[in-house]
mmCIF file of the N, C-alpha and C atoms, coordinates in Angstrom:
data_MODEL
# 
_entry.id   MODEL 
# 
loop_
_atom_site.group_PDB 
_atom_site.id 
_atom_site.type_symbol 
_atom_site.label_atom_id 
_atom_site.label_alt_id 
_atom_site.label_comp_id 
_atom_site.label_asym_id 
_atom_site.label_entity_id 
_atom_site.label_seq_id 
_atom_site.pdbx_PDB_ins_code 
_atom_site.Cartn_x 
_atom_site.Cartn_y 
_atom_site.Cartn_z 
_atom_site.occupancy 
_atom_site.B_iso_or_equiv 
_atom_site.pdbx_formal_charge 
_atom_site.auth_seq_id 
_atom_site.auth_comp_id 
_atom_site.auth_asym_id 
_atom_site.auth_atom_id 
_atom_site.pdbx_PDB_model_num 
ATOM 1   N N  . MET A 1 1  ? 0.855   -1.165 0.000  1.00 0.00 ? 1  MET A N  1 
ATOM 2   C CA . MET A 1 1  ? 0.000   0.000  0.000  1.00 0.00 ? 1  MET A CA 1 
ATOM 3   C C  . MET A 1 1  ? 0.899   1.227  0.000  1.00 0.00 ? 1  MET A C  1 
ATOM 4   N N  . GLY A 1 2  ? 0.627   2.150  -0.915 1.00 0.00 ? 2  GLY A N  1 
ATOM 5   C CA . GLY A 1 2  ? 1.481   3.320  -1.008 1.00 0.00 ? 2  GLY A CA 1 
ATOM 6   C C  . GLY A 1 2  ? 0.706   4.613  -1.141 1.00 0.00 ? 2  GLY A C  1 
ATOM 7   N N  . GLN A 1 3  ? 1.454   5.662  -1.421 1.00 0.00 ? 3  GLN A N  1 
ATOM 8   C CA . GLN A 1 3  ? 0.867   6.990  -1.535 1.00 0.00 ? 3  GLN A CA 1 
ATOM 9   C C  . GLN A 1 3  ? -0.178  7.071  -2.643 1.00 0.00 ? 3  GLN A C  1 
ATOM 10  N N  . GLN A 1 4  ? 0.053   6.345  -3.731 1.00 0.00 ? 4  GLN A N  1 
ATOM 11  C CA . GLN A 1 4  ? -0.864  6.418  -4.869 1.00 0.00 ? 4  GLN A CA 1 
ATOM 12  C C  . GLN A 1 4  ? -2.268  5.943  -4.499 1.00 0.00 ? 4  GLN A C  1 
ATOM 13  N N  . GLU A 1 5  ? -2.374  4.889  -3.710 1.00 0.00 ? 5  GLU A N  1 
ATOM 14  C CA . GLU A 1 5  ? -3.690  4.390  -3.301 1.00 0.00 ? 5  GLU A CA 1 
ATOM 15  C C  . GLU A 1 5  ? -4.426  5.422  -2.441 1.00 0.00 ? 5  GLU A C  1 
ATOM 16  N N  . VAL A 1 6  ? -3.711  6.058  -1.536 1.00 0.00 ? 6  VAL A N  1 
ATOM 17  C CA . VAL A 1 6  ? -4.313  7.094  -0.690 1.00 0.00 ? 6  VAL A CA 1 
ATOM 18  C C  . VAL A 1 6  ? -4.728  8.278  -1.557 1.00 0.00 ? 6  VAL A C  1 
ATOM 19  N N  . TYR A 1 7  ? -3.877  8.705  -2.454 1.00 0.00 ? 7  TYR A N  1 
ATOM 20  C CA . TYR A 1 7  ? -4.160  9.825  -3.343 1.00 0.00 ? 7  TYR A CA 1 
ATOM 21  C C  . TYR A 1 7  ? -5.391  9.526  -4.202 1.00 0.00 ? 7  TYR A C  1 
ATOM 22  N N  . THR A 1 8  ? -5.460  8.317  -4.757 1.00 0.00 ? 8  THR A N  1 
ATOM 23  C CA . THR A 1 8  ? -6.583  7.924  -5.608 1.00 0.00 ? 8  THR A CA 1 
ATOM 24  C C  . THR A 1 8  ? -7.887  7.907  -4.821 1.00 0.00 ? 8  THR A C  1 
ATOM 25  N N  . LEU A 1 9  ? -7.855  7.406  -3.579 1.00 0.00 ? 9  LEU A N  1 
ATOM 26  C CA . LEU A 1 9  ? -9.055  7.402  -2.745 1.00 0.00 ? 9  LEU A CA 1 
ATOM 27  C C  . LEU A 1 9  ? -9.528  8.830  -2.473 1.00 0.00 ? 9  LEU A C  1 
ATOM 28  N N  . LEU A 1 10 ? -8.611  9.716  -2.128 1.00 0.00 ? 10 LEU A N  1 
ATOM 29  C CA . LEU A 1 10 ? -8.983  11.110 -1.869 1.00 0.00 ? 10 LEU A CA 1 
ATOM 30  C C  . LEU A 1 10 ? -9.517  11.776 -3.135 1.00 0.00 ? 10 LEU A C  1 
ATOM 31  N N  . GLU A 1 11 ? -8.967  11.407 -4.275 1.00 0.00 ? 11 GLU A N  1 
ATOM 32  C CA . GLU A 1 11 ? -9.440  11.956 -5.546 1.00 0.00 ? 11 GLU A CA 1 
ATOM 33  C C  . GLU A 1 11 ? -10.875 11.505 -5.830 1.00 0.00 ? 11 GLU A C  1 
ATOM 34  N N  . LYS A 1 12 ? -11.201 10.257 -5.495 1.00 0.00 ? 12 LYS A N  1 
ATOM 35  C CA . LYS A 1 12 ? -12.557 9.742  -5.695 1.00 0.00 ? 12 LYS A CA 1 
ATOM 36  C C  . LYS A 1 12 ? -13.566 10.430 -4.777 1.00 0.00 ? 12 LYS A C  1 
ATOM 37  N N  . HIS A 1 13 ? -13.111 10.875 -3.616 1.00 0.00 ? 13 HIS A N  1 
ATOM 38  C CA . HIS A 1 13 ? -13.972 11.535 -2.622 1.00 0.00 ? 13 HIS A CA 1 
ATOM 39  C C  . HIS A 1 13 ? -13.581 13.012 -2.502 1.00 0.00 ? 13 HIS A C  1 
ATOM 40  N N  . LYS A 1 14 ? -13.515 13.699 -3.640 1.00 0.00 ? 14 LYS A N  1 
ATOM 41  C CA . LYS A 1 14 ? -12.993 15.075 -3.700 1.00 0.00 ? 14 LYS A CA 1 
ATOM 42  C C  . LYS A 1 14 ? -13.645 16.050 -2.732 1.00 0.00 ? 14 LYS A C  1 
ATOM 43  N N  . ASP A 1 15 ? -14.939 15.909 -2.519 1.00 0.00 ? 15 ASP A N  1 
ATOM 44  C CA . ASP A 1 15 ? -15.661 16.895 -1.722 1.00 0.00 ? 15 ASP A CA 1 
ATOM 45  C C  . ASP A 1 15 ? -15.800 16.515 -0.248 1.00 0.00 ? 15 ASP A C  1 
ATOM 46  N N  . GLU A 1 16 ? -15.173 15.416 0.163  1.00 0.00 ? 16 GLU A N  1 
ATOM 47  C CA . GLU A 1 16 ? -15.275 14.952 1.543  1.00 0.00 ? 16 GLU A CA 1 
ATOM 48  C C  . GLU A 1 16 ? -13.966 15.136 2.291  1.00 0.00 ? 16 GLU A C  1 
ATOM 49  N N  . TRP A 1 17 ? -14.081 15.492 3.560  1.00 0.00 ? 17 TRP A N  1 
ATOM 50  C CA . TRP A 1 17 ? -12.925 15.484 4.452  1.00 0.00 ? 17 TRP A CA 1 
ATOM 51  C C  . TRP A 1 17 ? -12.903 14.122 5.127  1.00 0.00 ? 17 TRP A C  1 
ATOM 52  N N  . LEU A 1 18 ? -11.800 13.391 5.026  1.00 0.00 ? 18 LEU A N  1 
ATOM 53  C CA . LEU A 1 18 ? -11.685 12.052 5.594  1.00 0.00 ? 18 LEU A CA 1 
ATOM 54  C C  . LEU A 1 18 ? -10.574 12.007 6.638  1.00 0.00 ? 18 LEU A C  1 
ATOM 55  N N  . SER A 1 19 ? -10.832 11.332 7.737  1.00 0.00 ? 19 SER A N  1 
ATOM 56  C CA . SER A 1 19 ? -9.794  11.137 8.747  1.00 0.00 ? 19 SER A CA 1 
ATOM 57  C C  . SER A 1 19 ? -8.910  9.973  8.303  1.00 0.00 ? 19 SER A C  1 
ATOM 58  N N  . SER A 1 20 ? -7.775  9.818  8.959  1.00 0.00 ? 20 SER A N  1 
ATOM 59  C CA . SER A 1 20 ? -6.904  8.689  8.620  1.00 0.00 ? 20 SER A CA 1 
ATOM 60  C C  . SER A 1 20 ? -7.625  7.369  8.881  1.00 0.00 ? 20 SER A C  1 
ATOM 61  N N  . ARG A 1 21 ? -8.446  7.320  9.915  1.00 0.00 ? 21 ARG A N  1 
ATOM 62  C CA . ARG A 1 21 ? -9.223  6.104  10.218 1.00 0.00 ? 21 ARG A CA 1 
ATOM 63  C C  . ARG A 1 21 ? -10.193 5.789  9.080  1.00 0.00 ? 21 ARG A C  1 
ATOM 64  N N  . ASP A 1 22 ? -10.866 6.813  8.543  1.00 0.00 ? 22 ASP A N  1 
ATOM 65  C CA . ASP A 1 22 ? -11.757 6.606  7.400  1.00 0.00 ? 22 ASP A CA 1 
ATOM 66  C C  . ASP A 1 22 ? -10.982 6.038  6.212  1.00 0.00 ? 22 ASP A C  1 
ATOM 67  N N  . ILE A 1 23 ? -9.801  6.580  5.993  1.00 0.00 ? 23 ILE A N  1 
ATOM 68  C CA . ILE A 1 23 ? -8.995  6.172  4.843  1.00 0.00 ? 23 ILE A CA 1 
ATOM 69  C C  . ILE A 1 23 ? -8.524  4.736  4.986  1.00 0.00 ? 23 ILE A C  1 
ATOM 70  N N  . TYR A 1 24 ? -7.956  4.367  6.129  1.00 0.00 ? 24 TYR A N  1 
ATOM 71  C CA . TYR A 1 24 ? -7.459  3.000  6.220  1.00 0.00 ? 24 TYR A CA 1 
ATOM 72  C C  . TYR A 1 24 ? -8.589  1.984  6.312  1.00 0.00 ? 24 TYR A C  1 
ATOM 73  N N  . SER A 1 25 ? -9.770  2.395  6.754  1.00 0.00 ? 25 SER A N  1 
ATOM 74  C CA . SER A 1 25 ? -10.919 1.493  6.725  1.00 0.00 ? 25 SER A CA 1 
ATOM 75  C C  . SER A 1 25 ? -11.380 1.237  5.292  1.00 0.00 ? 25 SER A C  1 
ATOM 76  N N  . LYS A 1 26 ? -11.435 2.287  4.501  1.00 0.00 ? 26 LYS A N  1 
ATOM 77  C CA . LYS A 1 26 ? -11.868 2.153  3.103  1.00 0.00 ? 26 LYS A CA 1 
ATOM 78  C C  . LYS A 1 26 ? -10.856 1.367  2.273  1.00 0.00 ? 26 LYS A C  1 
ATOM 79  N N  . LEU A 1 27 ? -9.578  1.558  2.559  1.00 0.00 ? 27 LEU A N  1 
ATOM 80  C CA . LEU A 1 27 ? -8.539  0.869  1.799  1.00 0.00 ? 27 LEU A CA 1 
ATOM 81  C C  . LEU A 1 27 ? -8.223  -0.523 2.341  1.00 0.00 ? 27 LEU A C  1 
ATOM 82  N N  . LYS A 1 28 ? -8.724  -0.824 3.534  1.00 0.00 ? 28 LYS A N  1 
ATOM 83  C CA . LYS A 1 28 ? -8.403  -2.094 4.204  1.00 0.00 ? 28 LYS A CA 1 
ATOM 84  C C  . LYS A 1 28 ? -6.889  -2.273 4.304  1.00 0.00 ? 28 LYS A C  1 
ATOM 85  N N  . ALA A 1 29 ? -6.244  -1.209 4.770  1.00 0.00 ? 29 ALA A N  1 
ATOM 86  C CA . ALA A 1 29 ? -4.777  -1.181 4.910  1.00 0.00 ? 29 ALA A CA 1 
ATOM 87  C C  . ALA A 1 29 ? -4.427  -0.915 6.367  1.00 0.00 ? 29 ALA A C  1 
ATOM 88  N N  . SER A 1 30 ? -3.170  -1.092 6.702  1.00 0.00 ? 30 SER A N  1 
ATOM 89  C CA . SER A 1 30 ? -2.743  -0.839 8.077  1.00 0.00 ? 30 SER A CA 1 
ATOM 90  C C  . SER A 1 30 ? -2.715  0.665  8.347  1.00 0.00 ? 30 SER A C  1 
ATOM 91  N N  . SER A 1 31 ? -2.965  1.013  9.586  1.00 0.00 ? 31 SER A N  1 
ATOM 92  C CA . SER A 1 31 ? -2.973  2.430  9.957  1.00 0.00 ? 31 SER A CA 1 
ATOM 93  C C  . SER A 1 31 ? -1.598  3.048  9.755  1.00 0.00 ? 31 SER A C  1 
ATOM 94  N N  . GLY A 1 32 ? -0.540  2.307  10.065 1.00 0.00 ? 32 GLY A N  1 
ATOM 95  C CA . GLY A 1 32 ? 0.818   2.833  9.925  1.00 0.00 ? 32 GLY A CA 1 
ATOM 96  C C  . GLY A 1 32 ? 1.173   3.196  8.495  1.00 0.00 ? 32 GLY A C  1 
ATOM 97  N N  . SER A 1 33 ? 0.801   2.351  7.543  1.00 0.00 ? 33 SER A N  1 
ATOM 98  C CA . SER A 1 33 ? 1.134   2.637  6.147  1.00 0.00 ? 33 SER A CA 1 
ATOM 99  C C  . SER A 1 33 ? 0.330   3.828  5.620  1.00 0.00 ? 33 SER A C  1 
ATOM 100 N N  . VAL A 1 34 ? -0.928  3.941  6.053  1.00 0.00 ? 34 VAL A N  1 
ATOM 101 C CA . VAL A 1 34 ? -1.749  5.080  5.621  1.00 0.00 ? 34 VAL A CA 1 
ATOM 102 C C  . VAL A 1 34 ? -1.216  6.367  6.224  1.00 0.00 ? 34 VAL A C  1 
ATOM 103 N N  . ILE A 1 35 ? -0.885  6.358  7.499  1.00 0.00 ? 35 ILE A N  1 
ATOM 104 C CA . ILE A 1 35 ? -0.375  7.562  8.165  1.00 0.00 ? 35 ILE A CA 1 
ATOM 105 C C  . ILE A 1 35 ? 0.952   8.003  7.551  1.00 0.00 ? 35 ILE A C  1 
ATOM 106 N N  . THR A 1 36 ? 1.819   7.054  7.225  1.00 0.00 ? 36 THR A N  1 
ATOM 107 C CA . THR A 1 36 ? 3.091   7.385  6.569  1.00 0.00 ? 36 THR A CA 1 
ATOM 108 C C  . THR A 1 36 ? 2.845   8.012  5.207  1.00 0.00 ? 36 THR A C  1 
ATOM 109 N N  . SER A 1 37 ? 1.917   7.449  4.440  1.00 0.00 ? 37 SER A N  1 
ATOM 110 C CA . SER A 1 37 ? 1.591   7.996  3.120  1.00 0.00 ? 37 SER A CA 1 
ATOM 111 C C  . SER A 1 37 ? 0.990   9.386  3.236  1.00 0.00 ? 37 SER A C  1 
ATOM 112 N N  . LEU A 1 38 ? 0.087   9.582  4.205  1.00 0.00 ? 38 LEU A N  1 
ATOM 113 C CA . LEU A 1 38 ? -0.515  10.902 4.404  1.00 0.00 ? 38 LEU A CA 1 
ATOM 114 C C  . LEU A 1 38 ? 0.541   11.934 4.786  1.00 0.00 ? 38 LEU A C  1 
ATOM 115 N N  . HIS A 1 39 ? 1.483   11.543 5.626  1.00 0.00 ? 39 HIS A N  1 
ATOM 116 C CA . HIS A 1 39 ? 2.557   12.450 6.029  1.00 0.00 ? 39 HIS A CA 1 
ATOM 117 C C  . HIS A 1 39 ? 3.368   12.895 4.810  1.00 0.00 ? 39 HIS A C  1 
ATOM 118 N N  . LYS A 1 40 ? 3.711   11.964 3.951  1.00 0.00 ? 40 LYS A N  1 
ATOM 119 C CA . LYS A 1 40 ? 4.487   12.298 2.751  1.00 0.00 ? 40 LYS A CA 1 
ATOM 120 C C  . LYS A 1 40 ? 3.686   13.171 1.793  1.00 0.00 ? 40 LYS A C  1 
ATOM 121 N N  . LEU A 1 41 ? 2.394   12.883 1.639  1.00 0.00 ? 41 LEU A N  1 
ATOM 122 C CA . LEU A 1 41 ? 1.549   13.688 0.760  1.00 0.00 ? 41 LEU A CA 1 
ATOM 123 C C  . LEU A 1 41 ? 1.352   15.096 1.325  1.00 0.00 ? 41 LEU A C  1 
ATOM 124 N N  . ARG A 1 42 ? 1.239   15.215 2.657  1.00 0.00 ? 42 ARG A N  1 
ATOM 125 C CA . ARG A 1 42 ? 1.139   16.534 3.290  1.00 0.00 ? 42 ARG A CA 1 
ATOM 126 C C  . ARG A 1 42 ? 2.422   17.326 3.076  1.00 0.00 ? 42 ARG A C  1 
ATOM 127 N N  . LYS A 1 43 ? 3.546   16.661 3.272  1.00 0.00 ? 43 LYS A N  1 
ATOM 128 C CA . LYS A 1 43 ? 4.849   17.317 3.152  1.00 0.00 ? 43 LYS A CA 1 
ATOM 129 C C  . LYS A 1 43 ? 5.073   17.850 1.734  1.00 0.00 ? 43 LYS A C  1 
ATOM 130 N N  . SER A 1 44 ? 4.589   17.104 0.735  1.00 0.00 ? 44 SER A N  1 
ATOM 131 C CA . SER A 1 44 ? 4.748   17.529 -0.661 1.00 0.00 ? 44 SER A CA 1 
ATOM 132 C C  . SER A 1 44 ? 3.634   18.487 -1.104 1.00 0.00 ? 44 SER A C  1 
ATOM 133 N N  . LYS A 1 45 ? 2.709   18.816 -0.181 1.00 0.00 ? 45 LYS A N  1 
ATOM 134 C CA . LYS A 1 45 ? 1.585   19.728 -0.440 1.00 0.00 ? 45 LYS A CA 1 
ATOM 135 C C  . LYS A 1 45 ? 0.688   19.231 -1.574 1.00 0.00 ? 45 LYS A C  1 
ATOM 136 N N  . THR A 1 46 ? 0.540   17.914 -1.654 1.00 0.00 ? 46 THR A N  1 
ATOM 137 C CA . THR A 1 46 ? -0.291  17.289 -2.676 1.00 0.00 ? 46 THR A CA 1 
ATOM 138 C C  . THR A 1 46 ? -1.746  17.204 -2.236 1.00 0.00 ? 46 THR A C  1 
ATOM 139 N N  . ILE A 1 47 ? -1.989  17.168 -0.922 1.00 0.00 ? 47 ILE A N  1 
ATOM 140 C CA . ILE A 1 47 ? -3.341  17.067 -0.380 1.00 0.00 ? 47 ILE A CA 1 
ATOM 141 C C  . ILE A 1 47 ? -3.580  18.203 0.606  1.00 0.00 ? 47 ILE A C  1 
ATOM 142 N N  . SER A 1 48 ? -4.854  18.494 0.845  1.00 0.00 ? 48 SER A N  1 
ATOM 143 C CA . SER A 1 48 ? -5.233  19.501 1.838  1.00 0.00 ? 48 SER A CA 1 
ATOM 144 C C  . SER A 1 48 ? -5.509  18.805 3.164  1.00 0.00 ? 48 SER A C  1 
ATOM 145 N N  . PHE A 1 49 ? -5.264  19.512 4.260  1.00 0.00 ? 49 PHE A N  1 
ATOM 146 C CA . PHE A 1 49 ? -5.555  18.960 5.580  1.00 0.00 ? 49 PHE A CA 1 
ATOM 147 C C  . PHE A 1 49 ? -5.903  20.080 6.539  1.00 0.00 ? 49 PHE A C  1 
ATOM 148 N N  . LYS A 1 50 ? -6.632  19.728 7.594  1.00 0.00 ? 50 LYS A N  1 
ATOM 149 C CA . LYS A 1 50 ? -7.001  20.679 8.643  1.00 0.00 ? 50 LYS A CA 1 
ATOM 150 C C  . LYS A 1 50 ? -7.342  19.904 9.898  1.00 0.00 ? 50 LYS A C  1 
ATOM 151 N N  . MET A 1 51 ? -7.455  20.601 10.999 1.00 0.00 ? 51 MET A N  1 
ATOM 152 C CA . MET A 1 51 ? -7.900  20.003 12.252 1.00 0.00 ? 51 MET A CA 1 
ATOM 153 C C  . MET A 1 51 ? -9.422  20.114 12.302 1.00 0.00 ? 51 MET A C  1 
ATOM 154 N N  . ALA A 1 52 ? -10.067 19.061 12.796 1.00 0.00 ? 52 ALA A N  1 
ATOM 155 C CA . ALA A 1 52 ? -11.524 19.061 12.913 1.00 0.00 ? 52 ALA A CA 1 
ATOM 156 C C  . ALA A 1 52 ? -11.920 18.263 14.142 1.00 0.00 ? 52 ALA A C  1 
ATOM 157 N N  . LYS A 1 53 ? -13.075 18.581 14.700 1.00 0.00 ? 53 LYS A N  1 
ATOM 158 C CA . LYS A 1 53 ? -13.590 17.829 15.846 1.00 0.00 ? 53 LYS A CA 1 
ATOM 159 C C  . LYS A 1 53 ? -13.964 16.427 15.390 1.00 0.00 ? 53 LYS A C  1 
ATOM 160 N N  . LEU A 1 54 ? -13.691 15.458 16.229 1.00 0.00 ? 54 LEU A N  1 
ATOM 161 C CA . LEU A 1 54 ? -13.953 14.058 15.902 1.00 0.00 ? 54 LEU A CA 1 
ATOM 162 C C  . LEU A 1 54 ? -15.450 13.787 15.756 1.00 0.00 ? 54 LEU A C  1 
ATOM 163 N N  . GLY A 1 55 ? -16.245 14.345 16.612 1.00 0.00 ? 55 GLY A N  1 
ATOM 164 C CA . GLY A 1 55 ? -17.700 14.167 16.555 1.00 0.00 ? 55 GLY A CA 1 
ATOM 165 C C  . GLY A 1 55 ? -18.379 15.399 17.108 1.00 0.00 ? 55 GLY A C  1 
ATOM 166 N N  . LYS A 1 56 ? -19.687 15.438 17.014 1.00 0.00 ? 56 LYS A N  1 
ATOM 167 C CA . LYS A 1 56 ? -20.424 16.610 17.487 1.00 0.00 ? 56 LYS A CA 1 
ATOM 168 C C  . LYS A 1 56 ? -20.323 16.794 18.993 1.00 0.00 ? 56 LYS A C  1 
ATOM 169 N N  . THR A 1 57 ? -20.226 15.698 19.724 1.00 0.00 ? 57 THR A N  1 
ATOM 170 C CA . THR A 1 57 ? -20.199 15.796 21.185 1.00 0.00 ? 57 THR A CA 1 
ATOM 171 C C  . THR A 1 57 ? -18.799 15.663 21.762 1.00 0.00 ? 57 THR A C  1 
ATOM 172 N N  . SER A 1 58 ? -17.799 15.427 20.912 1.00 0.00 ? 58 SER A N  1 
ATOM 173 C CA . SER A 1 58 ? -16.433 15.217 21.379 1.00 0.00 ? 58 SER A CA 1 
ATOM 174 C C  . SER A 1 58 ? -15.626 16.505 21.289 1.00 0.00 ? 58 SER A C  1 
ATOM 175 N N  . ASN A 1 59 ? -14.730 16.682 22.234 1.00 0.00 ? 59 ASN A N  1 
ATOM 176 C CA . ASN A 1 59 ? -13.809 17.821 22.182 1.00 0.00 ? 59 ASN A CA 1 
ATOM 177 C C  . ASN A 1 59 ? -12.508 17.451 21.488 1.00 0.00 ? 59 ASN A C  1 
ATOM 178 N N  . ARG A 1 60 ? -12.343 16.172 21.172 1.00 0.00 ? 60 ARG A N  1 
ATOM 179 C CA . ARG A 1 60 ? -11.115 15.678 20.554 1.00 0.00 ? 60 ARG A CA 1 
ATOM 180 C C  . ARG A 1 60 ? -11.037 16.140 19.100 1.00 0.00 ? 60 ARG A C  1 
ATOM 181 N N  . GLU A 1 61 ? -9.852  16.612 18.718 1.00 0.00 ? 61 GLU A N  1 
ATOM 182 C CA . GLU A 1 61 ? -9.642  17.051 17.341 1.00 0.00 ? 61 GLU A CA 1 
ATOM 183 C C  . GLU A 1 61 ? -8.668  16.106 16.647 1.00 0.00 ? 61 GLU A C  1 
ATOM 184 N N  . VAL A 1 62 ? -8.915  15.881 15.367 1.00 0.00 ? 62 VAL A N  1 
ATOM 185 C CA . VAL A 1 62 ? -8.057  15.027 14.545 1.00 0.00 ? 62 VAL A CA 1 
ATOM 186 C C  . VAL A 1 62 ? -7.796  15.743 13.227 1.00 0.00 ? 62 VAL A C  1 
ATOM 187 N N  . TYR A 1 63 ? -6.755  15.328 12.535 1.00 0.00 ? 63 TYR A N  1 
ATOM 188 C CA . TYR A 1 63 ? -6.522  15.837 11.192 1.00 0.00 ? 63 TYR A CA 1 
ATOM 189 C C  . TYR A 1 63 ? -7.485  15.151 10.238 1.00 0.00 ? 63 TYR A C  1 
ATOM 190 N N  . VAL A 1 64 ? -8.012  15.909 9.299  1.00 0.00 ? 64 VAL A N  1 
ATOM 191 C CA . VAL A 1 64 ? -8.816  15.360 8.218  1.00 0.00 ? 64 VAL A CA 1 
ATOM 192 C C  . VAL A 1 64 ? -8.181  15.808 6.909  1.00 0.00 ? 64 VAL A C  1 
ATOM 193 N N  . TYR A 1 65 ? -8.375  15.011 5.874  1.00 0.00 ? 65 TYR A N  1 
ATOM 194 C CA . TYR A 1 65 ? -7.668  15.198 4.617  1.00 0.00 ? 65 TYR A CA 1 
ATOM 195 C C  . TYR A 1 65 ? -8.649  15.193 3.446  1.00 0.00 ? 65 TYR A C  1 
ATOM 196 N N  . ARG A 1 66 ? -8.276  15.887 2.367  1.00 0.00 ? 66 ARG A N  1 
ATOM 197 C CA . ARG A 1 66 ? -9.024  15.776 1.134  1.00 0.00 ? 66 ARG A CA 1 
ATOM 198 C C  . ARG A 1 66 ? -8.126  16.112 -0.045 1.00 0.00 ? 66 ARG A C  1 
ATOM 199 N N  . PHE A 1 67 ? -8.625  15.780 -1.203 1.00 0.00 ? 67 PHE A N  1 
ATOM 200 C CA . PHE A 1 67 ? -7.919  16.021 -2.449 1.00 0.00 ? 67 PHE A CA 1 
ATOM 201 C C  . PHE A 1 67 ? -7.759  17.524 -2.662 1.00 0.00 ? 67 PHE A C  1 
ATOM 202 N N  . ARG A 1 68 ? -6.579  17.967 -3.023 1.00 0.00 ? 68 ARG A N  1 
ATOM 203 C CA . ARG A 1 68 ? -6.334  19.394 -3.271 1.00 0.00 ? 68 ARG A CA 1 
ATOM 204 C C  . ARG A 1 68 ? -6.857  19.739 -4.660 1.00 0.00 ? 68 ARG A C  1 
ATOM 205 N N  . LYS A 1 69 ? -7.773  20.678 -4.713 1.00 0.00 ? 69 LYS A N  1 
ATOM 206 C CA . LYS A 1 69 ? -8.401  21.067 -5.986 1.00 0.00 ? 69 LYS A CA 1 
ATOM 207 C C  . LYS A 1 69 ? -7.558  22.066 -6.730 1.00 0.00 ? 69 LYS A C  1 
# 
């Protein structure tokens, strides 16, 4: 599993913000490989990312990602 699979998934879901958990669930890949790929894609400024609340009732924030338009 590599950066291309993560990039392709984000491209298919252009209008959605996805957490790393959403991504590795959809790809059926390990969390470590997805997080490493996301880190490299963030570093190269290939994808957009921001902090977002995990749920409506949670105070926990996580990074969410989407395809850079």
